[in-house]
BAZA-102704 format. One line per field, with one value per residue (C-alpha): residue number from 0; residue in three letters; x, y, z. Coordinates in nm, 4 decimals. Layout:
BEGIN
n [NUM  ...] $
res [ALA  ...] $
x [X  ...] $
y [Y  ...] $
z [Z  ...] $
//
This chain:
BEGIN
n [0  1  2  3  4  5  6  7  8  9  10  11  12  13  14  15  16  17  18  19  20  21  22  23  24  25  26  27  28  29  30  31  32  33  34  35  36  37  38  39  40  41  42  43  44  45  46  47  48  49  50  51  52  53  54  55  56  57  58  59  60  61  62  63  64  65  66  67  68  69  70  71  72  73  74  75  76  77  78  79  80  81  82  83  84  85  86  87  88  89  90  91  92  93  94  95  96  97  98  99  100  101  102  103  104  105  106  107  108  109  110  111  112  113  114  115  116  117  118  119  120  121  122  123  124  125  126  127  128  129  130  131  132  133  134  135  136  137  138  139  140  141  142  143  144  145  146  147  148  149  150  151  152  153  154  155  156  157  158  159  160  161  162  163  164  165  166  167  168  169  170  171  172  173  174  175  176  177  178  179  180  181  182  183  184  185  186  187  188  189  190  191  192  193  194  195  196  197  198  199  200  201  202  203  204  205  206  207  208  209  210  211  212  213  214  215  216  217  218  219  220  221  222  223  224  225  226  227  228  229  230  231  232  233  234  235  236  237  238  239  240  241  242  243  244  245  246  247  248  249  250  251  252  253  254  255  256  257  258  259  260  261  262  263  264  265  266  267  268  269  270  271  272  273  274  275  276  277  278  279  280  281  282  283  284  285  286  287  288  289  290  291  292  293  294  295  296  297  298  299  300  301  302  303  304  305  306  307  308  309  310  311  312  313  314  315  316  317  318  319  320  321  322  323  324  325  326  327  328  329  330  331  332  333  334  335  336  337  338  339  340  341  342  343  344  345  346  347  348  349  350  351  352  353  354  355  356  357  358  359  360  361  362  363  364  365  366  367  368  369  370  371  372  373  374  375  376  377  378  379  380] $
res [MET  GLU  LEU  ILE  PHE  PHE  VAL  ASN  SER  ALA  LEU  ASN  LYS  LYS  GLY  ASN  ILE  GLY  THR  ARG  ALA  SER  LYS  ILE  ILE  SER  VAL  LEU  GLU  LYS  ASP  LYS  THR  PRO  TYR  LYS  VAL  PHE  SER  ARG  ASP  ALA  ASP  ILE  ILE  GLU  ASP  LYS  ILE  VAL  THR  MET  GLY  LEU  LEU  LYS  PHE  ILE  SER  ARG  SER  LEU  ASN  ALA  PHE  ARG  ILE  PHE  LEU  ASN  LYS  ARG  PHE  CYS  HIS  ARG  PHE  TYR  ASP  ILE  LYS  ILE  PHE  GLU  ILE  TRP  ALA  ILE  TYR  GLN  TYR  LYS  LYS  TYR  ARG  ARG  ARG  THR  ASN  ILE  HIS  SER  ASN  THR  LYS  ILE  ALA  HIS  VAL  TRP  GLU  MET  CYS  PRO  ARG  LEU  ILE  SER  ILE  LEU  LYS  SER  ASP  GLY  TYR  LYS  VAL  ILE  LEU  ASP  PHE  PRO  ILE  ALA  PRO  LEU  ASN  TYR  ALA  ARG  ASP  LEU  ILE  GLU  LYS  PHE  PRO  PHE  ASP  GLU  MET  PHE  PHE  CYS  LYS  LYS  ASN  PHE  LEU  LEU  GLU  THR  LYS  SER  ILE  HIS  LEU  ALA  ASP  LEU  VAL  ILE  CYS  PRO  SER  THR  PHE  VAL  LYS  LYS  CYS  ILE  SER  ASP  LEU  GLY  ILE  ALA  SER  GLU  LYS  LEU  SER  VAL  VAL  SER  PHE  GLY  ALA  ASP  SER  ASN  SER  SER  LYS  ILE  ASN  ARG  THR  LYS  THR  LYS  ARG  PRO  PHE  THR  TYR  CYS  PHE  ALA  GLY  ASN  VAL  SER  ASP  ARG  LYS  GLY  ILE  ASN  TYR  LEU  LEU  GLU  ILE  TRP  ASN  ASP  PRO  LEU  PHE  LYS  ASP  ASP  ARG  LEU  PHE  LEU  LEU  GLY  ARG  VAL  SER  PRO  LYS  TYR  VAL  LYS  LEU  ILE  LYS  ASN  ASN  ILE  ASN  PHE  LYS  ASN  ILE  ILE  THR  PRO  GLY  PHE  VAL  ASP  ILE  GLU  ASN  TYR  PHE  MET  GLU  SER  ASP  VAL  TYR  VAL  PHE  PRO  SER  PHE  MET  GLU  GLY  SER  SER  LYS  SER  ILE  TYR  GLU  ALA  MET  SER  TYR  GLU  LEU  ALA  CYS  ILE  VAL  THR  LYS  GLN  SER  GLY  SER  VAL  ILE  LYS  HIS  LEU  TYR  ASP  GLY  ILE  LEU  ILE  GLU  ALA  GLY  ASP  ARG  LYS  SER  LEU  LYS  LYS  PHE  MET  ILE  SER  LEU  LYS  SER  ASN  HIS  ALA  LEU  ARG  LYS  SER  LEU  ALA  LYS  ASN  ALA  LYS  ASP  LYS  ILE  ASN  LYS  PHE  SER  TRP  LEU  PHE  TYR  SER  LYS  ASN  THR  ILE  ARG  LYS  TYR  SER  LYS  PHE] $
x [28.6309  28.5806  28.9062  28.9475  29.2625  29.3088  29.6442  29.7569  30.0147  30.0461  30.0115  30.2985  30.5145  30.8626  31.0066  30.6898  30.4436  30.2089  30.4724  30.4183  30.0408  30.0775  30.2811  30.0066  29.7337  29.9236  29.9126  29.5423  29.4781  29.6536  29.4622  29.1361  29.0718  28.8205  28.9333  28.8688  29.1325  29.1002  29.4342  29.5820  29.6908  29.7505  29.9081  29.6023  29.2493  28.9855  28.6661  28.8589  29.0654  28.9353  29.1834  29.1852  29.2208  29.3340  29.3242  29.6555  29.8315  29.7402  29.9686  30.2563  30.2032  30.2075  30.5336  30.6895  30.5944  30.7753  31.0857  31.1370  30.9607  30.9168  31.0966  30.9140  30.5717  30.3798  30.2553  30.1822  29.8954  29.7054  29.7945  29.6524  29.3334  29.2608  29.3107  29.0945  28.8021  28.8207  28.8527  28.5503  28.3387  28.4410  28.3937  28.0401  27.9537  28.0975  27.8900  27.5691  27.6293  27.7638  27.5855  27.8328  27.7526  28.0893  28.1171  28.4848  28.5568  28.9169  29.0371  29.4087  29.4743  29.8037  29.7686  29.7123  29.3384  29.1631  28.8250  28.8272  28.9358  28.6544  28.3936  28.5316  28.5247  28.1672  28.0750  28.2233  28.5670  28.8817  29.1376  29.5021  29.7192  30.0351  30.3092  30.5950  30.8362  30.9327  30.6536  30.6698  30.7370  31.0788  31.1160  31.0312  31.3066  31.5463  31.5257  31.6113  31.9511  32.0414  32.0149  31.8099  31.6887  31.3962  31.0477  31.0725  30.7975  30.4485  30.2091  29.9047  30.0527  30.1494  29.7860  29.6628  29.9251  29.8586  29.4805  29.5193  29.7485  29.5088  29.2043  29.3580  29.3081  29.6567  29.9585  30.2033  30.5601  30.8412  31.1108  31.1727  31.3070  30.9657  30.7862  30.9994  30.9266  30.5500  30.5674  30.7097  30.3673  30.2231  30.0863  30.0615  30.3117  30.0421  29.8832  30.2084  30.3381  30.6647  30.6574  30.9927  31.0012  31.1394  31.3665  31.3201  31.4702  31.8351  31.9428  32.2127  32.5754  32.7113  33.0218  33.1601  33.3133  33.6717  33.7892  34.0180  33.8113  33.8153  33.7011  33.3319  33.0797  32.7095  32.3970  32.0388  31.7493  31.6577  31.9783  31.8625  31.9223  31.7020  31.9193  32.2315  32.3896  32.5397  32.7493  32.8467  32.9655  33.1534  33.3481  33.3893  33.5599  33.8629  34.1572  34.1524  33.8729  34.0134  34.0940  33.7612  33.4150  33.0709  32.7366  32.4420  32.1403  31.8079  31.6619  31.9159  31.7651  31.8541  32.0739  32.2988  32.2989  32.4667  32.6991  32.8286  32.8703  33.0740  33.3193  33.6250  33.6667  33.3285  33.4222  33.4329  33.0654  32.8239  32.4586  32.2626  31.9177  31.6514  31.8104  31.8062  32.0221  32.1523  32.4367  32.5504  32.5339  32.7416  33.0016  33.0116  33.2095  33.0338  32.6802  32.6489  32.3160  32.3583  31.9876  31.8439  31.4898  31.3399  31.0907  31.2988  31.4868  31.4150  31.7392  31.9343  31.7519  31.8391  32.2040  32.2307  32.0763  32.3546  32.6119  32.7318  32.8914  32.6654  32.7250  32.3855  32.2402  32.0374  31.7658  31.7357  31.5377  31.7439  31.7680  32.1482  32.3394  32.6440  32.9772  32.8096  32.6258  32.6884  32.7873  32.5470  32.6196  32.4241  32.2805  32.5000  32.8073  33.0625  33.3546  33.2146  33.0902  33.4333  33.6128  33.4089  33.4213  33.8003  33.8027  33.5922  33.8056  34.1292  34.0032  33.9075  33.8399  33.5950  33.4207  33.3741  33.2553  32.9923  32.8758  32.8388  32.6497  32.4264  32.3293  32.2660  32.0376  31.8399  31.7526  31.5077  31.3351  31.1375  30.8307  30.6292  30.7575  30.6502  30.3080  30.2209  30.3354  30.1048  29.8081  29.8509  29.7807  29.4336  29.3452  29.4139  29.0620] $
y [26.1384  25.8414  25.7052  25.4451  25.3105  25.1616  24.9809  24.7886  24.6036  24.3565  24.4911  24.4109  24.2544  24.3975  24.5941  24.7005  24.9899  24.8019  24.8205  25.1945  25.1622  24.9065  25.1507  25.4127  25.1593  25.0494  25.4054  25.4373  25.1161  25.2515  25.5776  25.3853  25.5749  25.3917  25.2935  25.0522  24.9012  24.7555  24.5945  24.3355  24.1158  24.1185  23.8891  23.9199  23.9221  24.0945  24.2964  24.6194  24.4723  24.3416  24.1668  24.0483  23.6816  23.4693  23.7719  23.8793  23.6118  23.7889  24.0768  23.8404  23.6584  23.9831  24.0881  23.7450  23.7653  24.1002  23.9777  23.6473  23.6709  24.0289  24.3088  24.5660  24.4458  24.7241  24.5001  24.7858  24.9177  24.5891  24.5439  24.8885  24.8375  24.5001  24.6519  24.9534  24.7405  24.5249  24.8287  25.0041  24.6894  24.6435  25.0104  25.0183  24.7081  24.8753  25.1888  24.9892  24.8149  25.1070  25.4103  25.6989  25.9961  26.1741  26.5189  26.4544  26.1656  26.0904  25.8358  25.7581  25.6009  25.4179  25.3633  25.5629  25.4928  25.7967  25.6278  25.5213  25.8693  26.0293  25.8050  25.8803  26.2550  26.2405  26.0705  26.3566  26.2168  26.4221  26.2109  26.1884  26.0257  25.8519  25.8905  25.6462  25.7203  25.9882  26.0396  25.9137  26.2550  26.2220  25.8654  25.9862  26.2465  25.9942  25.7403  26.0117  26.0509  25.6946  25.3634  25.1364  24.7904  24.7963  24.9400  25.2798  25.4756  25.3573  25.6121  25.4340  25.4528  25.8160  25.9036  25.7183  25.8924  26.2415  26.2110  26.0817  26.3692  26.6318  26.4699  26.4237  26.6886  26.6309  26.4392  26.3006  26.2859  26.0932  26.3483  26.6962  26.5246  26.3683  26.6914  26.8798  26.6224  26.6442  27.0246  27.0081  26.8806  27.2184  27.1077  27.3821  27.3502  27.3789  27.0582  26.8667  26.7677  26.5897  26.3173  26.1421  25.7668  25.5972  25.3174  25.0408  25.1240  25.0269  25.1893  24.9377  25.0355  24.9197  24.7050  24.6279  24.2835  24.2912  23.9764  24.0145  24.0526  24.2430  24.6029  24.5644  24.7705  24.6927  24.7575  24.6505  24.6537  24.5073  24.4551  24.6267  24.9128  25.1568  25.1113  25.2089  24.8660  24.8805  25.1817  25.0250  24.7061  24.9072  25.0696  24.7420  24.5933  24.8116  24.6179  24.8796  24.6756  24.3265  24.2757  24.4178  24.2697  24.3791  24.2603  24.2941  24.2147  24.1546  24.0001  23.9996  24.0519  23.7748  24.0187  24.0748  23.7121  23.6276  23.9291  23.8630  23.4917  23.5381  23.8063  23.6799  24.0218  23.9760  23.6726  23.8983  23.9939  23.8180  23.7876  23.6068  23.7220  23.8364  23.8056  23.9588  24.2632  24.2959  24.0453  24.1904  24.5500  24.4537  24.3026  24.6142  24.9376  25.1531  25.1523  25.2354  25.3216  25.4606  25.4587  25.6722  25.6931  25.6472  25.8062  25.7864  25.4587  25.2823  25.0882  25.4134  25.4849  25.1317  25.1637  25.4902  25.3239  25.0623  25.3412  25.2929  25.5677  25.6028  25.7081  25.7724  25.9635  26.2802  26.0957  25.8448  26.0975  26.0499  26.2789  26.2837  26.6130  26.6001  26.5505  26.5700  26.2398  26.0856  26.1489  26.2779  26.2369  26.2717  25.9503  25.8222  26.0144  25.7315  25.9598  26.0836  25.7402  25.5874  25.8789  25.8559  25.4761  25.5019  25.8009  25.6348  25.3230  25.5155  25.7902  25.6163  25.9415  26.0695  25.7335  25.7172  26.0780  26.0315  25.7053  25.8508  26.1558  25.9316  25.7235  26.0318  26.1798  25.8682  25.8012  26.0913  25.9246  25.6484  25.4831  25.6396  25.9795  25.8943  25.7652  26.0640  26.3053  26.1314  26.1231  26.4969  26.5471  26.3976  26.6746  26.9314  26.8624] $
z [-7.5684  -7.7987  -7.9393  -8.2145  -8.3832  -8.7280  -8.7439  -9.0524  -8.8451  -8.5597  -8.2076  -7.9719  -8.2421  -8.1987  -8.4867  -8.6647  -8.6552  -8.4261  -8.1529  -8.1221  -8.1168  -7.8367  -7.6278  -7.6557  -7.5773  -7.2677  -7.1315  -7.2162  -7.0217  -6.7133  -6.7368  -6.7917  -7.1152  -7.3374  -7.6872  -7.9737  -8.2036  -8.5520  -8.6401  -8.8701  -8.5818  -8.2044  -7.9483  -7.7220  -7.8594  -7.6460  -7.6853  -7.7408  -8.0247  -8.3580  -8.5892  -8.9503  -8.8578  -9.1521  -9.3839  -9.2298  -9.4342  -9.7581  -9.6633  -9.5880  -9.9184  -10.1157  -9.9516  -10.0083  -10.3772  -10.3996  -10.2176  -10.3935  -10.7315  -10.8498  -10.6676  -10.8840  -10.7645  -10.5872  -10.3064  -10.0658  -10.2771  -10.2595  -9.8939  -9.8119  -10.0131  -9.8513  -9.5059  -9.5939  -9.7193  -9.4065  -9.1753  -9.3279  -9.2931  -8.9284  -8.8489  -8.9894  -8.7889  -8.4788  -8.5397  -8.5722  -8.2393  -8.0367  -7.8971  -7.9072  -7.6862  -7.6806  -7.8346  -7.9131  -8.1480  -8.2440  -8.5002  -8.5087  -8.8495  -8.9089  -9.2838  -9.6029  -9.6377  -9.7927  -9.8281  -9.4635  -9.3542  -9.5574  -9.3921  -9.0459  -9.1082  -9.2389  -8.9096  -8.7116  -8.6228  -8.6105  -8.7941  -8.6926  -8.9573  -8.8414  -9.1011  -9.0297  -9.3161  -9.5678  -9.8245  -10.1787  -10.3291  -10.1629  -10.2971  -10.6481  -10.6344  -10.4834  -10.7643  -11.0152  -10.8470  -10.7463  -10.9372  -10.7092  -10.8001  -10.5586  -10.6027  -10.4344  -10.6031  -10.6939  -10.8428  -10.6977  -10.3486  -10.4036  -10.4785  -10.1678  -9.9600  -10.0926  -10.0536  -9.6972  -9.5975  -9.7336  -9.5684  -9.2224  -8.9549  -8.8148  -8.9446  -8.6887  -8.8214  -8.6494  -8.7380  -8.8747  -9.1876  -9.2583  -9.1699  -9.4225  -9.6951  -9.6357  -9.6259  -9.9771  -10.0883  -9.9932  -9.6551  -9.3927  -9.1084  -8.8407  -8.9726  -8.9105  -8.5690  -8.4829  -8.2178  -8.1728  -8.1197  -7.8102  -7.6972  -7.4434  -7.1068  -7.0813  -6.7565  -6.6650  -6.7132  -7.0475  -7.0322  -7.3746  -7.4105  -7.2850  -7.4597  -7.7572  -8.0722  -8.4027  -8.4130  -8.4921  -8.6868  -8.6716  -8.8785  -8.7967  -9.0427  -9.3800  -9.5741  -9.8925  -10.1342  -9.9429  -9.6358  -9.8322  -9.7979  -10.1473  -10.0423  -9.7114  -9.8857  -10.1462  -9.8635  -9.6771  -9.9823  -9.9015  -9.7425  -9.4625  -9.3030  -9.3600  -8.9907  -8.8710  -8.8462  -8.9666  -8.8278  -9.0656  -8.8474  -9.0215  -9.3340  -9.6171  -9.9627  -10.2136  -10.4058  -10.1054  -9.9935  -10.3240  -10.3204  -9.9686  -10.0304  -10.3497  -10.2322  -10.0479  -9.8826  -9.7146  -9.5084  -9.2041  -9.2484  -9.0121  -9.1222  -8.8468  -8.9684  -8.7225  -8.3797  -8.0346  -8.0996  -7.7422  -7.7696  -8.1020  -7.9820  -7.6792  -7.9153  -8.1363  -8.1308  -8.3933  -8.5297  -8.9014  -9.0628  -9.4189  -9.5109  -9.7898  -9.6571  -9.3122  -9.0798  -8.7662  -8.7427  -8.4132  -8.4477  -8.4011  -8.0743  -7.9618  -8.0640  -7.8709  -7.5649  -7.5823  -7.5764  -7.9313  -8.1359  -8.4404  -8.7998  -8.9588  -9.2506  -9.2135  -9.4051  -9.1166  -8.9130  -8.5972  -8.2943  -8.3217  -8.3129  -8.5375  -8.3582  -8.0169  -7.9764  -8.3168  -8.6765  -8.9425  -9.3131  -9.6361  -9.7813  -10.0642  -9.9449  -9.9662  -9.8895  -9.5575  -9.4565  -9.5085  -9.3433  -9.0244  -9.0109  -9.0123  -8.7772  -8.5081  -8.5284  -8.4686  -8.2376  -7.9150  -7.7272  -7.9884  -8.0076  -7.6295  -7.6080  -7.8790  -7.7233  -7.3746  -7.4983  -7.7093  -7.4073  -7.1956  -7.4604  -7.5448  -7.1808  -7.2204  -7.5157  -7.3488  -7.4995  -7.2182  -7.3333  -7.6901  -7.5836  -7.3679  -7.6380  -7.8853  -7.6467  -7.5881  -7.9592  -7.9088  -7.6641  -7.9366  -8.0579] $
//
């Protein structure tokens, strides 16, 4: 079997798509399975891995322009096209230099690149498309119901996405939520396969901090509209939470930097930016993730591994079972979010039960489990 990867991300950089590709590659290395990777960036450069070099900074610049200058700028379209042009050039160069004798050729593509996929298929590859988040048909319906400031739907990206899905031989989805959204595009169920993400091993016994401190809620991710932060802050403005504490871990969008700074009721909100989550999770009692649109949030897996009771939306694509190892609510449901935040604060027994069951479940979802499940999909062809 010949196996090649196209990853518009950085390998081994925690928190991004390239992290998952790295986990799979690590297993391939141990099994001595040959592969080739074309990626935006990597921490180790070797013969098996080709990176974009200085071109990687274009992607960062496009995203920075969106964040700080024009939040309606469709940066992803240009990011994808630049990666696709580079990937096609590198692939053709690779083909010219490499004699391929395998009857089975697999390309695992981690970006919506229809032109690249078409070229690969014409060269006899079976193409597996990795789909990390709910598709844009879901985003389009979402913005009709909720007033978001951010760019959620871009028609150009929607066309790239739809073409890529139809061209691929198999689409890997991180959750049943994403699979359902893609099915709504008229894609046959047998073309879609769910592979749940994983969490880093955290087998040690969790001992929450015993020192006297406020009851603490925690969120990890980009502090933005898509993550439902506006609804969380609306609830937090209630005096019921004045003696509690809220950690918002991750990059805070300029809109929320200003909002948090100017509200006296938000003095008990801590925004440390990108940090090692371990210390904050150990200082927390409840994890809250009110996102409107995910694939399968890795932060939820991590929170469960730290034995935290979690309140998350169904649209987060988690593996949580409602009222057994966490709480599931609908995105935008302020009433339920507030009710369960209060309930888990006052009901110690429920909180501990959910947390324990969460940790027991997530121990089964290792990155090795994820990697082997993905590799098994290659053998389908």
